[in-house]
C-alpha positions as CSV (number, residue, x, y, z in Angstrom):
1,M,-38.3,0.1,3.4
2,Y,-41.6,-0.8,5.0
3,K,-42.8,2.9,5.2
4,R,-41.6,3.5,1.8
5,Q,-44.2,0.3,0.1
6,N,-47.0,0.9,2.3
7,K,-46.7,4.5,1.4
8,L,-47.0,3.2,-2.5
9,R,-49.3,1.1,-1.4
10,L,-51.6,3.7,-0.5
11,K,-50.7,5.8,-3.6
12,A,-51.6,2.8,-6.2
13,L,-55.5,2.9,-4.0
14,E,-55.6,6.1,-4.5
15,Y,-54.9,6.0,-7.6
16,C,-57.4,3.2,-8.3
17,Q,-60.3,4.9,-6.7
18,L,-59.8,7.7,-8.9
19,L,-60.2,5.1,-11.9
20,A,-62.8,3.7,-10.1
21,S,-65.1,7.2,-9.7
22,K,-64.7,8.0,-13.9
23,S,-67.1,6.6,-16.8
24,A,-65.8,2.9,-17.4
25,N,-66.9,3.1,-21.0
26,G,-64.4,5.6,-21.1
27,I,-61.4,4.0,-19.4
28,G,-62.0,1.0,-21.8
29,M,-61.9,2.8,-24.9
30,M,-59.1,4.5,-24.1
31,K,-57.7,1.1,-22.9
32,D,-58.4,-0.4,-26.0
33,L,-57.2,2.5,-28.2
34,A,-54.1,2.1,-26.3
35,Y,-53.4,-1.9,-27.8
36,S,-55.0,-1.3,-31.0
37,G,-53.0,1.9,-32.0
38,V,-49.7,0.9,-30.8
39,D,-48.2,-0.7,-33.7
40,L,-49.9,1.5,-35.8
41,P,-48.2,3.7,-38.5
42,L,-49.1,7.8,-36.5
43,E,-51.9,8.7,-39.5
44,N,-53.8,4.9,-38.6
45,A,-53.5,5.8,-34.9
46,L,-55.1,9.0,-35.1
47,E,-57.4,8.5,-37.4
48,L,-58.7,5.2,-35.2
49,E,-58.7,7.8,-32.2
50,V,-60.9,10.1,-34.6
51,N,-63.5,7.4,-35.2
52,E,-63.8,6.3,-31.5
53,A,-64.3,10.0,-30.2
54,I,-66.9,10.3,-32.4
55,K,-68.3,7.4,-30.8
56,G,-67.8,8.3,-27.3
57,L,-69.6,11.4,-27.8
58,K,-72.5,10.2,-28.5
59,S,-72.6,8.0,-25.3
60,D,-74.9,9.0,-22.2
61,D,-71.4,9.6,-19.7
62,V,-70.5,12.2,-21.7
63,K,-73.8,14.1,-21.5
64,E,-73.6,13.1,-18.1
65,G,-70.7,14.2,-17.6
66,L,-71.3,17.9,-19.5
67,A,-74.4,17.8,-17.3
68,A,-72.7,17.4,-14.4
69,F,-69.9,20.0,-14.8
70,S,-72.6,22.5,-15.9
71,E,-74.6,21.9,-12.3
72,R,-71.4,21.7,-10.2
73,R,-71.5,18.1,-8.9
74,E,-69.8,15.1,-9.2
75,P,-71.5,13.0,-12.1
76,V,-73.1,9.6,-11.6
77,F,-71.9,7.5,-14.5
78,K,-74.5,4.1,-15.5
79,S,-71.2,2.2,-17.1
80,R,-69.5,1.9,-13.6
C-alpha cells in the first residue's frame, strides 16, 4: 500500500510542476471559466468562453508562447 501512495504522491507532484510551468493567467482563466460556466446553459457557457478567449489572446503570455514555439525554446511567462 505504501508504494502506491508514494507513486500517487510523486505523480501528483509531477503534475503540479507541469501546471506551474504554464501561464498563471491562462490557468487562472481556465479555472474561472470552469467555475463560471458550470451552471450555465451550453450556449451561454460557449459565449463566455469565446469572450474570455479573445481577451486571453491579447495577453503577453500568448505572445511569449507563440514566440517560444517559433524559436523552438521554452516559454518564459511573466505571469508566474
